N, C-alpha and C positions, 0 to 999 in steps of 0.2 A: 539135186531137185528139191526146191523148198520155195516158200512164198513168206514176203514179211506183209503185215496190214497196217498201214497209214490210216487212222480215222480222222475225222473233221477236226480241224483246227491243229492237229499234230504237225510238227515241222515235216517239210517235204522233202524228199531225197533231192540229191544235185542229178543233175539231168544226164551225168554220166555214171548215175549208181547203178544201171541196165534197164531192162524191160519194165514197162508199167502199165498196168490197166486202171482205168476210172470207171467204178460200177455208177453210170448215170441212170437214173429212172426215180418214179414215184416214191417219196419218203414215208411210211406211216407218222402221222402227227401222235402225241402225248394223248391226246383223247380221243384216237380211233383204235376201236378192236380189230387189230389186224395185225399178221405178223410180217416182217420185213421180209422181203426176197433174198435179201444179200446173202445171209449166211450160206444159203443154199448155191448160191452164185462164187461164194470164196471157196466153199467145198468144192465145188467142180471146177473151178481153177486150180486147186492144188491139185485135184486128180489128174487133170490135163497137163501139167506143166512139166514138161519133160526137157526143157533148156537148160542148158549151164548155167550154173550160177542162180542167184536169186530172184523170182519175179515181184514186182512189188503191187499190191493191189491198194488202191485207193478209195476209201468208202467215205463218203460224206455224213455218214451216222456219226455220231457222240460215241466215244469210248463210255461205257457205263449208262447210257442216256442222259449224260449231262449236255443240256441244251446251251448255244453258245449266250454269252449274256448281252450281245449287242449283234442284231441282224446283219450289220455290213460285215461284221468278222467271219461270218459263216459263209456269206456270199463271196466275201474276199476268197477265202479259201479255197471253195470249190471252183471258182473261176481259174485260179491259177494252178490246181491240181488238175483241172482239164486241160489246161494248157501245157502241162509239163508230161501228162500220160503219152505212152506211146500209141495206145488205143484207148479209145473210149466206148464202153459199153452200154448200150441203151438197152435197158429190160423195161418194157411197157406192161406190165398186167393190167390194164386200162379198168380202173373201178370207179364211174362218177362220185361214187357214194363214200368210198372208202380210200382209194388211192388216184386221184384225177389228174393228176400229172400235170398240171398247167405249168408250172415252172419246167419241167421236163420239156415239153414243146417248144419254149422258147430256147432253152440249151441244145435241144437238137438242131433248132435254126441256125444257130450260131456256129456248131461243130458240124455239121454235115459237110462244110466245103474243104474239111480240112484233109479228107484223104484216110483219117484217123476213126471216124465213127464205124460202128457196127451196131444194126436195128434189129431186135427180138422182141416180137409182139405174138404173144401165145394166142390162137385162134379160140380157146374156150376161155377166155377172161369175160369178164361180165359185159365189157363194151368193147368188143374189138372193131365195130364200126368207126369209133373213135381214135383209131390209130391208121384207118386207110390212107389217109393224105400223107401222114409221116411215112409208111411205105411207098407212096407213089414217090416223094421227095427223094428218098434212099436210093430208089432205084434210078431216078434220074442223074444221080451223082455217082451211080456206080457203087453205091455201098452195099455191103449185103445185108440182106433181111431175112431173118429166121423165124421159126417158129415155137422153136423150144429154147431152154435156158442152156443144154448141152450144146445144141449147133451155135447159139450166139456166142459161147465162150470160145469153142473151136475157131470160130471167125475172128474174134478178138485176138486171140493167140496168134492166129496168123498174120494179122497185121504187124504184131509185136517182134515176129520172125523174118519181116519185111517179105512174107509171101504174097503172093496174090489172092485174091479172095474171090473171085470170080473165075 
């Protein structure tokens, strides 16, 4: 039972390398005084992972905070990583001032039809009403809609195991 963390613009594993989860959701900007939610998600994935072999966790955040030299490099990596992942874990602690997640909205729209998306929307975030439409769309597509990070991780891992999420 172990996980491997692959961060932004690092080489992606081959599709046969085993199960993987992409951590989709708003990323703090360099000039924003808010902590990332991803370390807690990675810790929860590590805690819950009981599968045989290694789980690969794909994070769009840069190792050491080093940003991409070119915007296209980041977007291409994220697009390829989401396409390669067995499950796409969307965690959206919506805060229009600190974590607006506008790019996340587009990615969610692109990925919801894949059958690999899980939506996590904490009801106690600063702007939960801004997640209402995403939750509606997720339910229309039969995707899990969760309120805690723990539940969202559980649903994403069920997808990696090929288990029903409803």
